[in-house]
C-alpha positions as CSV (number, residue, x, y, z in Angstrom):
1,M,-6.3,-3.1,-22.9
2,A,-9.2,-0.8,-22.0
3,E,-8.7,-1.2,-18.2
4,F,-5.1,-0.2,-18.7
5,V,-5.9,3.0,-20.3
6,D,-8.6,3.9,-18.0
7,G,-6.6,2.7,-14.9
8,F,-3.5,4.9,-15.9
9,Q,-5.8,7.9,-16.7
10,F,-7.2,7.7,-13.2
11,L,-3.8,7.5,-11.6
12,A,-2.7,10.3,-13.6
13,D,-5.4,12.6,-12.1
14,L,-4.6,11.7,-8.4
15,G,-1.4,13.8,-7.6
16,P,1.2,12.7,-5.1
17,S,-0.4,9.8,-3.3
18,V,0.8,7.1,-1.0
19,S,-0.8,3.6,-1.0
20,I,-1.9,1.7,2.1
21,F,-2.5,-2.2,2.0
22,G,-3.7,-4.5,4.7
23,S,-6.5,-7.0,5.6
24,A,-9.8,-6.6,4.5
25,R,-11.0,-8.2,7.8
26,T,-9.5,-5.9,10.3
27,T,-12.2,-4.4,12.5
28,P,-12.6,-0.6,13.8
29,D,-11.7,-1.7,17.3
30,D,-8.5,-3.3,16.3
31,P,-5.1,-1.4,17.0
32,D,-4.0,-2.0,13.2
33,Y,-7.0,-0.1,12.1
34,K,-6.6,2.7,14.5
35,Q,-3.1,3.0,13.2
36,A,-3.9,3.0,9.6
37,H,-6.8,5.6,10.2
38,K,-4.2,7.9,12.0
39,L,-1.7,7.5,9.0
40,G,-4.5,8.3,6.6
41,Y,-5.3,11.5,8.4
42,L,-1.8,12.5,8.8
43,L,-1.2,11.9,5.1
44,G,-4.4,13.7,4.1
45,K,-3.6,16.8,6.3
46,A,-0.1,16.9,4.3
47,N,-2.1,17.0,1.0
48,Y,-1.3,13.3,-0.2
49,T,-3.9,11.4,-2.0
50,V,-4.5,8.2,-0.1
51,T,-4.9,5.1,-2.4
52,T,-6.1,1.8,-1.2
53,G,-7.6,-1.4,-2.7
54,G,-11.1,0.4,-2.1
55,G,-12.3,-2.3,0.5
56,P,-13.1,-2.8,4.1
57,G,-10.7,-3.4,6.9
58,I,-7.4,-1.6,6.7
59,M,-8.2,-0.3,3.4
60,E,-11.2,1.6,5.1
61,A,-9.2,2.9,7.9
62,G,-6.6,4.6,5.4
63,N,-9.3,6.1,3.3
64,R,-11.4,7.2,6.5
65,G,-8.3,9.0,7.5
66,A,-7.9,10.9,4.4
67,Y,-11.6,11.7,4.1
68,E,-11.9,13.0,7.5
69,A,-8.7,15.3,6.7
70,G,-10.4,16.7,3.7
71,A,-8.0,15.2,1.3
72,V,-8.5,13.0,-1.8
73,S,-9.3,9.2,-0.8
74,A,-9.2,7.0,-3.7
75,G,-9.9,3.2,-4.1
76,L,-8.6,0.8,-7.0
77,N,-11.5,-1.9,-6.4
78,I,-11.8,-5.3,-7.7
79,Q,-15.0,-6.5,-9.0
80,L,-15.9,-9.9,-7.4
81,P,-19.3,-11.5,-7.0
82,M,-19.2,-11.3,-3.2
83,E,-17.2,-10.0,-0.3
84,Q,-15.5,-7.2,-1.9
85,R,-17.2,-3.7,-1.7
86,V,-16.1,0.0,-2.1
87,N,-16.0,1.5,1.5
88,D,-18.0,4.5,2.3
89,Y,-14.8,6.7,2.6
90,V,-13.7,6.3,-0.9
91,K,-14.4,9.7,-3.1
92,K,-12.6,8.6,-6.2
93,A,-13.1,5.0,-7.4
94,I,-12.4,2.8,-10.3
95,G,-13.2,-0.8,-10.5
96,F,-11.2,-3.7,-12.2
97,H,-12.5,-6.8,-13.6
98,Y,-9.1,-8.5,-14.0
99,F,-6.6,-8.9,-10.9
100,F,-3.5,-8.4,-13.2
101,T,-4.6,-5.1,-14.4
102,R,-5.5,-3.8,-10.9
103,K,-2.3,-5.3,-9.5
104,T,-0.3,-3.0,-12.2
105,M,-2.2,0.1,-11.5
106,L,-1.3,-0.5,-7.6
107,S,2.3,-0.9,-8.4
108,F,2.4,2.3,-10.3
109,A,0.1,4.4,-8.1
110,A,2.4,5.9,-5.4
111,Q,5.7,7.3,-4.0
112,A,5.3,5.5,-1.1
113,Y,3.7,1.9,-0.1
114,V,2.5,1.0,3.3
115,F,1.9,-2.4,4.5
116,F,-0.2,-3.2,7.5
117,P,-0.9,-6.7,8.8
118,G,-3.0,-8.7,6.2
119,G,-3.4,-12.2,4.5
120,Y,-2.1,-13.7,1.2
121,G,-3.2,-10.7,-0.8
122,T,-1.3,-8.3,1.3
123,L,1.8,-10.5,1.2
124,D,1.3,-11.0,-2.5
125,E,1.3,-7.1,-3.2
126,F,4.3,-6.6,-0.8
127,S,6.3,-9.3,-2.6
128,E,5.3,-7.9,-5.9
129,I,6.6,-4.4,-5.3
130,L,9.8,-5.8,-3.6
131,T,10.4,-7.9,-6.9
132,L,9.8,-5.0,-9.0
133,I,12.4,-2.9,-7.3
134,Q,14.8,-5.8,-6.8
135,T,14.7,-6.6,-10.4
136,K,15.1,-2.8,-11.3
137,K,11.8,-2.9,-13.2
138,I,10.8,0.1,-11.4
139,P,13.0,2.7,-9.3
140,P,13.6,2.4,-5.6
141,I,10.4,3.2,-3.9
142,T,9.8,3.9,-0.1
143,I,8.1,0.6,1.3
144,I,6.9,0.7,4.9
145,C,5.7,-2.4,7.0
146,V,3.6,-1.1,10.1
147,G,3.5,-3.4,13.0
148,R,6.4,-5.5,14.1
149,H,4.3,-7.8,16.1
150,F,3.2,-8.9,12.5
151,W,6.3,-8.5,10.4
152,N,9.2,-9.3,12.6
153,S,9.0,-13.1,12.1
154,L,8.6,-12.7,8.4
155,V,11.6,-10.5,8.3
156,S,13.6,-13.0,10.6
157,W,12.7,-15.7,8.1
158,M,13.9,-13.6,5.3
159,K,17.4,-13.0,7.1
160,E,17.9,-16.4,8.6
161,V,16.5,-18.6,5.7
162,M,16.1,-16.8,2.5
163,Y,19.6,-14.9,2.6
164,G,21.6,-16.8,5.6
165,Q,20.7,-20.4,4.7
166,E,19.7,-20.3,1.0
167,K,21.3,-17.3,-0.2
168,A,18.2,-16.8,-2.5
169,I,18.5,-13.0,-2.2
170,D,21.3,-10.6,-1.7
171,K,22.0,-8.8,1.7
172,E,21.2,-5.4,0.3
173,D,17.6,-6.8,-0.7
174,L,17.0,-6.9,2.9
175,D,17.2,-3.1,3.2
176,L,14.7,-2.6,0.5
177,F,11.7,-1.7,3.1
178,H,11.2,-0.4,6.5
179,V,9.6,-1.9,9.8
180,V,7.9,0.5,12.1
181,D,5.2,0.4,14.8
182,S,3.3,3.3,14.4
183,A,1.6,5.7,11.9
184,E,3.9,8.5,13.2
185,E,6.9,6.7,12.5
186,A,5.8,5.7,8.9
187,F,4.8,9.5,8.4
188,E,8.2,10.6,9.3
189,I,9.7,8.4,6.6
190,I,7.1,9.3,3.9
191,K,7.8,12.9,4.5
192,K,11.5,12.5,3.5
193,T,10.5,10.9,0.3
194,K,10.9,12.6,-3.1
195,P,8.0,13.0,-5.4
196,R,7.9,9.9,-7.7
197,K,8.3,10.7,-11.4
198,S,5.3,9.9,-13.8
199,E,5.9,6.5,-15.8
200,F,2.9,6.9,-17.7
């Protein structure tokens, strides 16, 4: 309960923000890292807070861009015995012991969610946000997937198998997110989104 209270208070102080998700394994020489860095910078220059999971890889890239733009760079980190660390570009941070409280905070943190290529954790967070919107537990929020080289196969499977073959989702559920190739494309979509009303 204390983590929920502290987490919501932390978010309330951030102002308009965009959350960036993606692999912790992505290195600075990777094109995906460079696009996340560029997006963080564009968002920072537009006075958005950039929020990530606070770790390395894509998360570091987004925080780094915001930091270099002089904007608020925030991290919602998970406390693990090994591996996870707060990257050097996070200037406002909060650590969580429980995955489920951190996941709830990430679900309420922003007016837009941007997903870069990643692993199970990234796909889990992507599915979580989609499910909350689909089931109307939260209002519609802008969701953007960056990198068609990564996302197109999943989207094709959603269309052909989840919807076309199994009818496990409705056709309009396929319109709950955007797929783009660049930071600039993502930024143009985000600029058109309306500020999210506080839910806490």
